[in-house]
BAMARVO-271965 format. One record per residue (C-alpha): x, y, z. Coordinates in steps of 0.25 Angstrom, whole numbers. Layout:
REM BAMARVO-271965
ATOM       X       Y       Z
ATOM       X       Y       Z
...
REM end
This chain:
REM BAMARVO-271965
ATOM       X       Y       Z
ATOM     132    -286     -72
ATOM     121    -293     -80
ATOM     122    -308     -85
ATOM     114    -312     -97
ATOM     112    -326    -101
ATOM     117    -332    -114
ATOM     103    -333    -120
ATOM     101    -318    -118
ATOM     114    -315    -123
ATOM     111    -323    -136
ATOM      98    -316    -137
ATOM     104    -302    -136
ATOM     115    -305    -146
ATOM     105    -311    -156
ATOM      96    -299    -154
ATOM     108    -290    -157
ATOM     112    -298    -169
ATOM      98    -299    -175
ATOM      92    -286    -172
ATOM     104    -277    -168
ATOM      98    -275    -154
ATOM     107    -275    -142
ATOM     107    -271    -128
ATOM     109    -256    -124
ATOM     112    -248    -112
ATOM     120    -249     -99
ATOM     115    -264     -98
ATOM     126    -268    -108
ATOM     136    -264     -97
ATOM     130    -274     -87
ATOM     129    -286     -95
ATOM     139    -297     -92
ATOM     145    -304    -105
ATOM     154    -314     -98
ATOM     161    -322    -108
ATOM     151    -321    -119
ATOM     159    -314    -130
ATOM     147    -313    -140
ATOM     138    -307    -129
ATOM     150    -298    -125
ATOM     152    -293    -139
ATOM     137    -291    -140
ATOM     137    -282    -127
ATOM     149    -274    -132
ATOM     142    -272    -145
ATOM     129    -268    -138
ATOM     137    -258    -129
ATOM     143    -252    -142
ATOM     129    -251    -149
ATOM     124    -245    -136
ATOM     135    -235    -136
ATOM     132    -232    -151
ATOM     117    -231    -148
ATOM     120    -222    -136
ATOM     128    -213    -144
ATOM     118    -213    -155
ATOM     107    -209    -145
ATOM     116    -199    -139
ATOM     119    -193    -153
ATOM     104    -194    -156
ATOM     101    -187    -143
ATOM     111    -176    -146
ATOM     105    -174    -160
ATOM      91    -174    -154
ATOM      96    -164    -143
ATOM     103    -155    -154
ATOM      90    -156    -163
ATOM      82    -153    -151
ATOM      91    -141    -148
ATOM      90    -137    -163
ATOM      75    -139    -163
ATOM      74    -131    -150
ATOM      82    -120    -156
ATOM      74    -121    -169
ATOM      61    -121    -161
ATOM      66    -108    -154
ATOM      70    -102    -167
ATOM      57    -106    -173
ATOM      49    -100    -161
ATOM      58     -87    -163
ATOM      55     -87    -178
ATOM      40     -89    -175
ATOM      40     -78    -165
ATOM      46     -69    -175
ATOM      37     -74    -186
ATOM      25     -71    -177
ATOM      30     -58    -174
ATOM      33     -54    -188
ATOM      19     -59    -192
ATOM      13     -51    -181
ATOM      21     -39    -185
ATOM      17     -41    -200
ATOM       2     -42    -195
ATOM       4     -29    -188
ATOM      10     -23    -200
ATOM      -1     -28    -208
ATOM     -11     -22    -199
ATOM      -4      -9    -198
ATOM      -3      -9    -214
ATOM     -18     -11    -214
ATOM     -21       0    -204
ATOM     -11       9    -212
ATOM     -19       5    -225
ATOM     -32       8    -218
ATOM     -27      21    -213
ATOM     -22      25    -227
ATOM     -35      21    -233
ATOM     -42      29    -223
ATOM     -33      41    -226
ATOM     -35      39    -241
ATOM     -50      39    -239
ATOM     -50      51    -230
ATOM     -41      58    -240
ATOM     -51      55    -251
ATOM     -62      60    -242
ATOM     -54      73    -240
ATOM     -51      74    -255
ATOM     -66      73    -258
ATOM     -69      83    -247
ATOM     -59      92    -253
ATOM     -64      90    -267
ATOM     -78      93    -262
ATOM     -74     105    -254
ATOM     -67     110    -267
ATOM     -79     108    -275
ATOM     -87     115    -265
ATOM     -77     126    -265
ATOM     -77     127    -280
ATOM     -93     127    -279
ATOM     -93     138    -268
ATOM     -82     146    -276
ATOM     -91     145    -289
ATOM    -103     149    -281
ATOM     -96     161    -275
ATOM     -91     165    -289
ATOM    -105     164    -294
ATOM    -110     172    -282
ATOM    -100     182    -285
ATOM    -103     183    -299
ATOM    -118     184    -296
ATOM    -115     195    -285
ATOM    -106     202    -295
ATOM    -117     201    -306
ATOM    -128     206    -296
ATOM    -119     217    -292
ATOM    -116     221    -306
ATOM    -131     220    -309
ATOM    -134     229    -297
ATOM    -124     239    -301
ATOM    -129     239    -315
ATOM    -143     240    -310
ATOM    -139     252    -301
ATOM    -132     258    -313
ATOM    -144     257    -322
ATOM    -153     262    -311
ATOM    -143     274    -309
ATOM    -142     276    -324
ATOM    -158     275    -325
ATOM    -159     285    -314
ATOM    -149     294    -320
ATOM    -156     293    -334
ATOM    -170     295    -328
ATOM    -165     307    -320
ATOM    -158     313    -333
ATOM    -170     310    -341
ATOM    -179     316    -331
ATOM    -170     328    -330
ATOM    -170     329    -346
ATOM    -185     327    -347
ATOM    -187     338    -336
ATOM    -178     348    -342
ATOM    -184     345    -356
ATOM    -198     347    -350
ATOM    -195     360    -342
ATOM    -188     366    -355
ATOM    -199     362    -364
ATOM    -209     367    -354
ATOM    -202     381    -353
ATOM    -201     381    -368
ATOM    -216     378    -370
ATOM    -219     389    -360
ATOM    -210     399    -367
ATOM    -217     396    -380
ATOM    -231     398    -374
ATOM    -227     411    -367
ATOM    -222     418    -379
ATOM    -208     419    -375
ATOM    -197     419    -386
ATOM    -193     404    -386
ATOM    -181     405    -395
ATOM    -171     404    -384
ATOM    -180     394    -376
ATOM    -182     385    -388
ATOM    -167     385    -391
ATOM    -164     382    -376
ATOM    -175     371    -376
ATOM    -170     365    -388
ATOM    -156     364    -383
ATOM    -161     359    -369
ATOM    -169     348    -376
ATOM    -157     344    -385
ATOM    -148     343    -373
ATOM    -158     335    -365
ATOM    -160     325    -377
ATOM    -145     324    -378
ATOM    -143     321    -364
ATOM    -154     311    -364
ATOM    -148     304    -376
ATOM    -134     305    -369
ATOM    -140     299    -356
ATOM    -147     287    -364
ATOM    -134     285    -372
ATOM    -126     284    -359
ATOM    -136     274    -353
ATOM    -136     265    -365
ATOM    -120     266    -366
ATOM    -119     262    -351
ATOM    -130     250    -353
ATOM    -123     245    -365
ATOM    -109     245    -358
ATOM    -115     238    -346
ATOM    -121     227    -356
ATOM    -108     225    -363
ATOM    -101     223    -350
ATOM    -111     213    -346
ATOM    -110     206    -359
ATOM     -94     206    -358
ATOM     -95     200    -344
REM end
């Protein structure tokens, strides 16, 4: 046990009365009060205050532990949420990159489609041009062919006309020569003259018929060309 002198006891009591400061801890159990009732009352009150203080500290410690536990749980939850948020941000970033890549691919495909469309239009224009040139060449070839056909036709007609005229001229000359010879030889020319006259008439008729046929063919050809 611990014995405290009266002066110290008085100082402790005054300190408690004036400032509400008292002894604490297990030392209160070791102090000898003897017959000092006031000091004994002080010790008992100090013990009660110490118990209250201990209970308060215990409650505070418990609350602190609970709060620490809650804070730990919150910290874990916060870390979990942060990890999820980080993952979500990474996925969002990846999605954004994929969207940009998809947009880039779409723009590239659009550009390629426009280039293909331009090439197709150019090819169509060239095809139309080639078709027009082919049709023009066909028209020129048909015109040349028709011209050649007409030329050959006219040449053939000219040959026939020349041959016919030469035949007519030859027959006329021969007939006229025979008729003149008959006149100078003193032969009766009545029958010969009649025959000569008929032959000349036939030759003239055939000549005009040939010329008329040629003119008709030429007129028909010109009319067909003008109609075309």
